[in-house]
Every structure is written in structure tokens, then in C-alpha cells.
C-alpha angles and dihedrals in degrees: 000000000000092000089051093056092043091058092051091050092049092048093051091048091050091052090052090225101149095178094056090044091051091051089048093050091049090049092050091050088048090052091050092049091047088049092052092048093049089050091049091048091050090048093050090047090052092046091049090052090049092050090046091054090048091051092051091052092047092050092051091049092047090049090055092045096051092045088061090042090056092050092050092047089054090052092053090045089055093047089049090054091053091051090047093051095046093047091049089051090053091048090053089061094056108120095004123135113274090243089061093046091053091057087072128070094241096177093054092046090052092051095053093040091060101038092110116176126194122220115238111185127212102253104163096111095039091048090053090050092054101038093042093047090235097133090100089065088073109084099195108095088191092058092048090052091049092051089052090049089051092054090049093049090049088059089051091049090051092052093048094048092046090054090049093046093046094053090044093053101036102038116011100044096045089052092050090048088059100041110033142020110275086190091061091046091051090049090075091056095073089229094152097227097065131083132161121287118254088216123104116240138153114229091178091077094074093059086069094052122095089213092065091046091053093046093052090049093049091045092054092045089055091046091052092050089052093046091051089056088051089053091051091050091047092052092051094044090054091050089050090050091051093049093047091050090049092053 
């Protein structure tokens, strides 16, 4: 092809026909420009296909990740409900006669009232999106906004759980250490290492103490705040799942 155009150029030069040569030169330039534009278009098309394939892969990975996240959120929600129910049952015994208190398995109730469990999301795909600056590959602006809201809600969850855990460790556990047998409480957890204490003690006394009443109230308040943060995450995760499915 190059030899063909070279022969035409040489022929026109030999004929000293400047007008024809100028038209030929413009035509040759135009062909080169058209060739470059076509090459750029093909390159852009190939790049677009590559990005589209990447987006499809990312969406599928996000779908799998948030499916697991929703399952784990449901587990934490169920655990929070157990904590809430057991704490409320303990609260209902405050100020009651000892005979009524003894009708309940206080040690078992205490164990399940304090079995707090944090929620740790699967973030591998989302972390890759953020650290690798691949978030722009996702076309859906709504999905990007939901992923941002998810991050923000996770920060709220962390604050709520830290508040719950701090109160649990710094106030509730020290009180139980002083007023009941933690060993007996642990014996209902099937931990393997724990059995009941041979020592005599009276766990009914704390049900007549305002300090225990206050600690149960504060504990359930913190559990409720944490549970609300789990509800918020669940709502956002379901919206993300809907948006991903829609895409």
C-alpha cells in the first residue's frame, strides 16, 4: 500500500502538476487522520468493553459479599434479641421476693444477657474498590451513594458497639464479680473448662440493690443503641442488594 501511494506521488511530481499533487497530499493527510480516528475509536471501544467486563465482575463479587453480610447481620440481630429478652427478664425480678427470684435460673439469664457479639462485615471486595480506585468503574451513582452510606453506617455501628462493650467491661462485669459467681454463670455456656463453684453465695441480694437495677438499665440501653445500628446496616445492605440485582 505504501509503495502504491509512493508511485502516485512520484508520478505527480514528475508531471509538475502542483494542483493535482496538492489534492493528493490533502487526500493522503485525510486518510492518515481517518486511520488515526478509527484506531482511537477501536481502542476506546476495546477499553469500554474491558471496563464493562470489570464492572460485571465487581457487581457479581459485591452481590456475593453482601449476601453473606446480610446473613451475618441477621445472626447478630437474633443474638441481640436474646440479650434484650434475658436482660428484661432480669429487670422484672428487681425488688421481687427471694422466693420468686429463685424460681428463675438467674445464672443462665445472666450468661445470655451478657453474650454480646460484634458485627464484622465482609469488606474484601469493597476494600479493593476503594484502595484500587476502581469505584469509578461502577456506573450506577445510586449504588456508589449506597456504598458510601454503608461505610458511614459501619462507623456508627463501631461507636455503638464500643459503647456497649466499654460499659459491659468497666461496669457490669466488675459488679457481677462482686455480687455473684461468674463461674456458675459460665457453667451454662458449655465452655468445657467451667463448672459450678463449691462456695456458698446468695445471688438474690443484688436484686434488691439499686446499683444492679441501674446497670441492667444502662446495659439494655447500650444493647438497644447497638441493635439500632444493626437495623440501619441491614436496611442499607438490602438496598445495595436490590440495586446490584437491578443492574
